[in-house]
TORKOL-4160 file (C-alpha; in steps of 0.2 Angstrom, whole numbers, padded with zeros to 4 digits, m for minus):
322
<pt num="1" X="0000" Y="0000" Z="0000"/>
<pt num="2" X="0014" Y="0012" Z="0005"/>
<pt num="3" X="0023" Y="0009" Z="m0012"/>
<pt num="4" X="0007" Y="0012" Z="m0021"/>
<pt num="5" X="0003" Y="0028" Z="m0012"/>
<pt num="6" X="0021" Y="0033" Z="m0016"/>
<pt num="7" X="0019" Y="0031" Z="m0034"/>
<pt num="8" X="0003" Y="0040" Z="m0035"/>
<pt num="9" X="0011" Y="0055" Z="m0025"/>
<pt num="10" X="0026" Y="0055" Z="m0036"/>
<pt num="11" X="0015" Y="0056" Z="m0052"/>
<pt num="12" X="0005" Y="0069" Z="m0044"/>
<pt num="13" X="0021" Y="0079" Z="m0040"/>
<pt num="14" X="0027" Y="0079" Z="m0057"/>
<pt num="15" X="0011" Y="0084" Z="m0065"/>
<pt num="16" X="0010" Y="0099" Z="m0052"/>
<pt num="17" X="0028" Y="0104" Z="m0057"/>
<pt num="18" X="0025" Y="0102" Z="m0076"/>
<pt num="19" X="0009" Y="0112" Z="m0075"/>
<pt num="20" X="0016" Y="0126" Z="m0063"/>
<pt num="21" X="0002" Y="0123" Z="m0050"/>
<pt num="22" X="0014" Y="0123" Z="m0035"/>
<pt num="23" X="0009" Y="0133" Z="m0021"/>
<pt num="24" X="0020" Y="0147" Z="m0013"/>
<pt num="25" X="0025" Y="0153" Z="0004"/>
<pt num="26" X="0013" Y="0168" Z="0007"/>
<pt num="27" X="0021" Y="0174" Z="0024"/>
<pt num="28" X="0028" Y="0192" Z="0025"/>
<pt num="29" X="0036" Y="0188" Z="0041"/>
<pt num="30" X="0054" Y="0196" Z="0044"/>
<pt num="31" X="0069" Y="0188" Z="0052"/>
<pt num="32" X="0079" Y="0203" Z="0057"/>
<pt num="33" X="0092" Y="0199" Z="0069"/>
<pt num="34" X="0087" Y="0181" Z="0070"/>
<pt num="35" X="0101" Y="0167" Z="0067"/>
<pt num="36" X="0097" Y="0154" Z="0054"/>
<pt num="37" X="0107" Y="0138" Z="0051"/>
<pt num="38" X="0105" Y="0129" Z="0034"/>
<pt num="39" X="0113" Y="0113" Z="0030"/>
<pt num="40" X="0118" Y="0110" Z="0012"/>
<pt num="41" X="0116" Y="0128" Z="0008"/>
<pt num="42" X="0128" Y="0129" Z="m0007"/>
<pt num="43" X="0116" Y="0121" Z="m0019"/>
<pt num="44" X="0098" Y="0118" Z="m0023"/>
<pt num="45" X="0085" Y="0121" Z="m0011"/>
<pt num="46" X="0097" Y="0125" Z="0003"/>
<pt num="47" X="0105" Y="0139" Z="m0007"/>
<pt num="48" X="0088" Y="0146" Z="m0012"/>
<pt num="49" X="0082" Y="0145" Z="0006"/>
<pt num="50" X="0098" Y="0154" Z="0011"/>
<pt num="51" X="0095" Y="0168" Z="m0002"/>
<pt num="52" X="0077" Y="0170" Z="0003"/>
<pt num="53" X="0080" Y="0171" Z="0021"/>
<pt num="54" X="0094" Y="0184" Z="0019"/>
<pt num="55" X="0080" Y="0196" Z="0011"/>
<pt num="56" X="0071" Y="0195" Z="0026"/>
<pt num="57" X="0085" Y="0201" Z="0037"/>
<pt num="58" X="0091" Y="0185" Z="0044"/>
<pt num="59" X="0108" Y="0180" Z="0049"/>
<pt num="60" X="0112" Y="0165" Z="0039"/>
<pt num="61" X="0124" Y="0152" Z="0044"/>
<pt num="62" X="0127" Y="0141" Z="0028"/>
<pt num="63" X="0135" Y="0124" Z="0031"/>
<pt num="64" X="0143" Y="0116" Z="0018"/>
<pt num="65" X="0154" Y="0100" Z="0015"/>
<pt num="66" X="0165" Y="0110" Z="0002"/>
<pt num="67" X="0171" Y="0127" Z="0008"/>
<pt num="68" X="0175" Y="0131" Z="m0010"/>
<pt num="69" X="0157" Y="0127" Z="m0016"/>
<pt num="70" X="0150" Y="0136" Z="m0001"/>
<pt num="71" X="0161" Y="0153" Z="m0005"/>
<pt num="72" X="0154" Y="0152" Z="m0023"/>
<pt num="73" X="0136" Y="0151" Z="m0017"/>
<pt num="74" X="0139" Y="0165" Z="m0005"/>
<pt num="75" X="0146" Y="0175" Z="m0019"/>
<pt num="76" X="0131" Y="0172" Z="m0029"/>
<pt num="77" X="0118" Y="0176" Z="m0016"/>
<pt num="78" X="0127" Y="0192" Z="m0012"/>
<pt num="79" X="0127" Y="0196" Z="m0030"/>
<pt num="80" X="0108" Y="0195" Z="m0029"/>
<pt num="81" X="0107" Y="0203" Z="m0011"/>
<pt num="82" X="0122" Y="0214" Z="m0007"/>
<pt num="83" X="0115" Y="0216" Z="0011"/>
<pt num="84" X="0115" Y="0198" Z="0014"/>
<pt num="85" X="0122" Y="0193" Z="0031"/>
<pt num="86" X="0130" Y="0176" Z="0028"/>
<pt num="87" X="0142" Y="0165" Z="0037"/>
<pt num="88" X="0150" Y="0149" Z="0030"/>
<pt num="89" X="0156" Y="0134" Z="0041"/>
<pt num="90" X="0161" Y="0118" Z="0035"/>
<pt num="91" X="0150" Y="0103" Z="0039"/>
<pt num="92" X="0151" Y="0085" Z="0033"/>
<pt num="93" X="0135" Y="0076" Z="0040"/>
<pt num="94" X="0144" Y="0059" Z="0035"/>
<pt num="95" X="0156" Y="0062" Z="0050"/>
<pt num="96" X="0150" Y="0063" Z="0068"/>
<pt num="97" X="0167" Y="0072" Z="0072"/>
<pt num="98" X="0163" Y="0085" Z="0059"/>
<pt num="99" X="0145" Y="0088" Z="0066"/>
<pt num="100" X="0153" Y="0090" Z="0083"/>
<pt num="101" X="0166" Y="0102" Z="0077"/>
<pt num="102" X="0152" Y="0112" Z="0068"/>
<pt num="103" X="0141" Y="0113" Z="0083"/>
<pt num="104" X="0156" Y="0119" Z="0093"/>
<pt num="105" X="0160" Y="0132" Z="0080"/>
<pt num="106" X="0142" Y="0138" Z="0081"/>
<pt num="107" X="0142" Y="0139" Z="0099"/>
<pt num="108" X="0158" Y="0149" Z="0100"/>
<pt num="109" X="0150" Y="0163" Z="0087"/>
<pt num="110" X="0132" Y="0164" Z="0094"/>
<pt num="111" X="0123" Y="0161" Z="0110"/>
<pt num="112" X="0106" Y="0158" Z="0101"/>
<pt num="113" X="0099" Y="0149" Z="0086"/>
<pt num="114" X="0081" Y="0153" Z="0080"/>
<pt num="115" X="0079" Y="0142" Z="0065"/>
<pt num="116" X="0088" Y="0126" Z="0060"/>
<pt num="117" X="0085" Y="0119" Z="0043"/>
<pt num="118" X="0090" Y="0101" Z="0041"/>
<pt num="119" X="0091" Y="0102" Z="0022"/>
<pt num="120" X="0106" Y="0093" Z="0016"/>
<pt num="121" X="0105" Y="0075" Z="0010"/>
<pt num="122" X="0110" Y="0061" Z="m0001"/>
<pt num="123" X="0099" Y="0051" Z="m0013"/>
<pt num="124" X="0100" Y="0033" Z="m0021"/>
<pt num="125" X="0119" Y="0031" Z="m0018"/>
<pt num="126" X="0128" Y="0015" Z="m0021"/>
<pt num="127" X="0131" Y="0005" Z="m0005"/>
<pt num="128" X="0143" Y="0016" Z="0005"/>
<pt num="129" X="0148" Y="0019" Z="0023"/>
<pt num="130" X="0150" Y="0035" Z="0032"/>
<pt num="131" X="0167" Y="0040" Z="0042"/>
<pt num="132" X="0159" Y="0031" Z="0056"/>
<pt num="133" X="0154" Y="0015" Z="0048"/>
<pt num="134" X="0134" Y="0019" Z="0045"/>
<pt num="135" X="0125" Y="0016" Z="0029"/>
<pt num="136" X="0129" Y="0032" Z="0020"/>
<pt num="137" X="0111" Y="0038" Z="0017"/>
<pt num="138" X="0104" Y="0034" Z="0035"/>
<pt num="139" X="0120" Y="0040" Z="0042"/>
<pt num="140" X="0120" Y="0057" Z="0033"/>
<pt num="141" X="0101" Y="0060" Z="0031"/>
<pt num="142" X="0096" Y="0056" Z="0048"/>
<pt num="143" X="0110" Y="0052" Z="0060"/>
<pt num="144" X="0120" Y="0067" Z="0056"/>
<pt num="145" X="0105" Y="0079" Z="0057"/>
<pt num="146" X="0099" Y="0070" Z="0073"/>
<pt num="147" X="0116" Y="0073" Z="0081"/>
<pt num="148" X="0117" Y="0091" Z="0075"/>
<pt num="149" X="0100" Y="0095" Z="0081"/>
<pt num="150" X="0103" Y="0088" Z="0098"/>
<pt num="151" X="0120" Y="0097" Z="0100"/>
<pt num="152" X="0111" Y="0114" Z="0095"/>
<pt num="153" X="0096" Y="0111" Z="0106"/>
<pt num="154" X="0103" Y="0122" Z="0120"/>
<pt num="155" X="0105" Y="0136" Z="0108"/>
<pt num="156" X="0088" Y="0134" Z="0100"/>
<pt num="157" X="0081" Y="0135" Z="0118"/>
<pt num="158" X="0088" Y="0151" Z="0121"/>
<pt num="159" X="0077" Y="0158" Z="0107"/>
<pt num="160" X="0061" Y="0166" Z="0111"/>
<pt num="161" X="0053" Y="0154" Z="0098"/>
<pt num="162" X="0064" Y="0143" Z="0088"/>
<pt num="163" X="0060" Y="0131" Z="0074"/>
<pt num="164" X="0068" Y="0115" Z="0068"/>
<pt num="165" X="0063" Y="0110" Z="0050"/>
<pt num="166" X="0067" Y="0093" Z="0043"/>
<pt num="167" X="0067" Y="0092" Z="0024"/>
<pt num="168" X="0061" Y="0075" Z="0021"/>
<pt num="169" X="0053" Y="0068" Z="0005"/>
<pt num="170" X="0037" Y="0059" Z="m0002"/>
<pt num="171" X="0049" Y="0044" Z="m0003"/>
<pt num="172" X="0045" Y="0042" Z="0016"/>
<pt num="173" X="0029" Y="0034" Z="0010"/>
<pt num="174" X="0039" Y="0019" Z="0004"/>
<pt num="175" X="0050" Y="0019" Z="0020"/>
<pt num="176" X="0052" Y="0006" Z="0034"/>
<pt num="177" X="0064" Y="0007" Z="0048"/>
<pt num="178" X="0074" Y="m0009" Z="0049"/>
<pt num="179" X="0079" Y="m0008" Z="0068"/>
<pt num="180" X="0087" Y="m0026" Z="0067"/>
<pt num="181" X="0098" Y="m0021" Z="0052"/>
<pt num="182" X="0098" Y="m0002" Z="0051"/>
<pt num="183" X="0113" Y="m0001" Z="0040"/>
<pt num="184" X="0105" Y="m0014" Z="0028"/>
<pt num="185" X="0120" Y="m0025" Z="0027"/>
<pt num="186" X="0121" Y="m0043" Z="0022"/>
<pt num="187" X="0113" Y="m0041" Z="0005"/>
<pt num="188" X="0098" Y="m0031" Z="0011"/>
<pt num="189" X="0104" Y="m0014" Z="0004"/>
<pt num="190" X="0096" Y="m0006" Z="m0012"/>
<pt num="191" X="0098" Y="0013" Z="m0016"/>
<pt num="192" X="0080" Y="0018" Z="m0014"/>
<pt num="193" X="0076" Y="0006" Z="0001"/>
<pt num="194" X="0090" Y="0015" Z="0010"/>
<pt num="195" X="0084" Y="0032" Z="0005"/>
<pt num="196" X="0066" Y="0029" Z="0010"/>
<pt num="197" X="0071" Y="0023" Z="0026"/>
<pt num="198" X="0081" Y="0039" Z="0030"/>
<pt num="199" X="0067" Y="0050" Z="0024"/>
<pt num="200" X="0055" Y="0041" Z="0035"/>
<pt num="201" X="0067" Y="0044" Z="0049"/>
<pt num="202" X="0067" Y="0062" Z="0046"/>
<pt num="203" X="0048" Y="0062" Z="0048"/>
<pt num="204" X="0048" Y="0051" Z="0064"/>
<pt num="205" X="0062" Y="0062" Z="0071"/>
<pt num="206" X="0052" Y="0078" Z="0070"/>
<pt num="207" X="0037" Y="0069" Z="0078"/>
<pt num="208" X="0046" Y="0062" Z="0092"/>
<pt num="209" X="0056" Y="0077" Z="0096"/>
<pt num="210" X="0040" Y="0087" Z="0097"/>
<pt num="211" X="0032" Y="0074" Z="0109"/>
<pt num="212" X="0047" Y="0074" Z="0120"/>
<pt num="213" X="0048" Y="0093" Z="0120"/>
<pt num="214" X="0030" Y="0094" Z="0126"/>
<pt num="215" X="0017" Y="0108" Z="0124"/>
<pt num="216" X="0026" Y="0121" Z="0134"/>
<pt num="217" X="0041" Y="0121" Z="0124"/>
<pt num="218" X="0048" Y="0136" Z="0113"/>
<pt num="219" X="0056" Y="0124" Z="0100"/>
<pt num="220" X="0043" Y="0118" Z="0087"/>
<pt num="221" X="0048" Y="0105" Z="0074"/>
<pt num="222" X="0042" Y="0101" Z="0056"/>
<pt num="223" X="0046" Y="0089" Z="0042"/>
<pt num="224" X="0042" Y="0092" Z="0024"/>
<pt num="225" X="0042" Y="0086" Z="0006"/>
<pt num="226" X="0049" Y="0100" Z="m0005"/>
<pt num="227" X="0041" Y="0093" Z="m0021"/>
<pt num="228" X="0049" Y="0085" Z="m0036"/>
<pt num="229" X="0064" Y="0097" Z="m0038"/>
<pt num="230" X="0078" Y="0098" Z="m0051"/>
<pt num="231" X="0093" Y="0099" Z="m0040"/>
<pt num="232" X="0110" Y="0090" Z="m0038"/>
<pt num="233" X="0101" Y="0077" Z="m0025"/>
<pt num="234" X="0098" Y="0065" Z="m0040"/>
<pt num="235" X="0115" Y="0064" Z="m0047"/>
<pt num="236" X="0116" Y="0046" Z="m0041"/>
<pt num="237" X="0100" Y="0042" Z="m0051"/>
<pt num="238" X="0108" Y="0041" Z="m0068"/>
<pt num="239" X="0100" Y="0047" Z="m0084"/>
<pt num="240" X="0115" Y="0057" Z="m0090"/>
<pt num="241" X="0112" Y="0074" Z="m0099"/>
<pt num="242" X="0096" Y="0068" Z="m0107"/>
<pt num="243" X="0089" Y="0064" Z="m0090"/>
<pt num="244" X="0095" Y="0080" Z="m0084"/>
<pt num="245" X="0086" Y="0089" Z="m0097"/>
<pt num="246" X="0070" Y="0079" Z="m0094"/>
<pt num="247" X="0071" Y="0083" Z="m0075"/>
<pt num="248" X="0074" Y="0102" Z="m0079"/>
<pt num="249" X="0058" Y="0102" Z="m0090"/>
<pt num="250" X="0046" Y="0092" Z="m0079"/>
<pt num="251" X="0053" Y="0096" Z="m0060"/>
<pt num="252" X="0051" Y="0111" Z="m0050"/>
<pt num="253" X="0065" Y="0124" Z="m0049"/>
<pt num="254" X="0074" Y="0126" Z="m0033"/>
<pt num="255" X="0065" Y="0142" Z="m0031"/>
<pt num="256" X="0048" Y="0134" Z="m0031"/>
<pt num="257" X="0055" Y="0119" Z="m0021"/>
<pt num="258" X="0061" Y="0130" Z="m0007"/>
<pt num="259" X="0043" Y="0136" Z="m0004"/>
<pt num="260" X="0037" Y="0123" Z="0008"/>
<pt num="261" X="0053" Y="0125" Z="0018"/>
<pt num="262" X="0050" Y="0143" Z="0018"/>
<pt num="263" X="0032" Y="0140" Z="0024"/>
<pt num="264" X="0038" Y="0129" Z="0038"/>
<pt num="265" X="0051" Y="0142" Z="0043"/>
<pt num="266" X="0040" Y="0158" Z="0042"/>
<pt num="267" X="0021" Y="0155" Z="0042"/>
<pt num="268" X="0014" Y="0162" Z="0058"/>
<pt num="269" X="0000" Y="0150" Z="0057"/>
<pt num="270" X="0012" Y="0135" Z="0062"/>
<pt num="271" X="0016" Y="0144" Z="0078"/>
<pt num="272" X="0005" Y="0133" Z="0088"/>
<pt num="273" X="0009" Y="0117" Z="0078"/>
<pt num="274" X="0024" Y="0105" Z="0081"/>
<pt num="275" X="0029" Y="0088" Z="0074"/>
<pt num="276" X="0019" Y="0088" Z="0059"/>
<pt num="277" X="0023" Y="0085" Z="0041"/>
<pt num="278" X="0019" Y="0097" Z="0026"/>
<pt num="279" X="0019" Y="0096" Z="0007"/>
<pt num="280" X="0015" Y="0110" Z="m0006"/>
<pt num="281" X="0014" Y="0122" Z="0008"/>
<pt num="282" X="0001" Y="0112" Z="0017"/>
<pt num="283" X="0000" Y="0101" Z="0032"/>
<pt num="284" X="m0003" Y="0084" Z="0028"/>
<pt num="285" X="m0014" Y="0074" Z="0041"/>
<pt num="286" X="m0018" Y="0058" Z="0031"/>
<pt num="287" X="m0001" Y="0050" Z="0035"/>
<pt num="288" X="0004" Y="0032" Z="0031"/>
<pt num="289" X="0005" Y="0021" Z="0047"/>
<pt num="290" X="0023" Y="0020" Z="0047"/>
<pt num="291" X="0025" Y="0039" Z="0048"/>
<pt num="292" X="0014" Y="0040" Z="0064"/>
<pt num="293" X="0020" Y="0024" Z="0073"/>
<pt num="294" X="0024" Y="0031" Z="0091"/>
<pt num="295" X="0033" Y="0015" Z="0097"/>
<pt num="296" X="0044" Y="0015" Z="0081"/>
<pt num="297" X="0048" Y="0034" Z="0083"/>
<pt num="298" X="0054" Y="0030" Z="0101"/>
<pt num="299" X="0063" Y="0016" Z="0096"/>
<pt num="300" X="0072" Y="0025" Z="0082"/>
<pt num="301" X="0076" Y="0039" Z="0095"/>
<pt num="302" X="0084" Y="0028" Z="0107"/>
<pt num="303" X="0094" Y="0019" Z="0094"/>
<pt num="304" X="0100" Y="0035" Z="0086"/>
<pt num="305" X="0105" Y="0042" Z="0104"/>
<pt num="306" X="0116" Y="0026" Z="0105"/>
<pt num="307" X="0123" Y="0026" Z="0088"/>
<pt num="308" X="0129" Y="0044" Z="0089"/>
<pt num="309" X="0134" Y="0042" Z="0107"/>
<pt num="310" X="0124" Y="0057" Z="0113"/>
<pt num="311" X="0129" Y="0064" Z="0130"/>
<pt num="312" X="0115" Y="0060" Z="0143"/>
<pt num="313" X="0112" Y="0078" Z="0147"/>
<pt num="314" X="0108" Y="0082" Z="0130"/>
<pt num="315" X="0095" Y="0069" Z="0128"/>
<pt num="316" X="0076" Y="0071" Z="0130"/>
<pt num="317" X="0066" Y="0060" Z="0140"/>
<pt num="318" X="0052" Y="0050" Z="0133"/>
<pt num="319" X="0034" Y="0054" Z="0136"/>
<pt num="320" X="0022" Y="0042" Z="0145"/>
<pt num="321" X="0012" Y="0042" Z="0128"/>
<pt num="322" X="0027" Y="0037" Z="0117"/>
């Protein structure tokens, strides 16, 4: 059923992109003086998000695996917005050491983070391992962002009202969390199976974090599907130049693909919501069972804490309802 729904949603997404019927963020909210961190800000949706938020007065910390590519992105953004307040720090989400070094660098430069956009990711890679031995897509897309978020949580809690935005995918519809073989070893690996698991993990992470933070928190969490977007994310999917041209004609531009991220970052109507999933700038309540499985979200959280060796004082206790 989940694969069927994924296929239907994917076709719907491509139709929406091809016909130009994608919704846009309508919020006029300013972010003057607020600190925003965006992972993977050197290209695609992340770069466009950084540009759009710079126009609203945010102090944007761009995290990129390649400093050279990050500097190119900064130059481009400042060419479009000369007043952009941008800072660039190196971050490789496939290395927990790099994640910790990045978080330390952030803490040395600011005492408050208002918005964290967990945007970076890899898709449909060959079977590879992170620096710490985890399967590449799960390790990068989920574990790297999990550790980053938890390390930055004290700074997020220093904000009067903070948001954590996880860029997931419609691919979560076909996902399953393989707790007994989270790295999909011993022949269990396939590129899309791994990707779907990691994107489901993004959704469950936002949901579980919202529950653990509780209703009185000043930190809200969101997950989202940006749409079928023509970015470098699909570089491992094949197709060559012809495939790239087809994607360019049928998929959303990064500017349109950033709209649901902007909606979750900015929209005042979401001030009282936390832990939900959004697509095309709208909340999705008809979720597949795997995406609202509270027992699995708790188990995934506990496994993630162990895998990244999270310091006990940074962990959040489970709620009785979990």
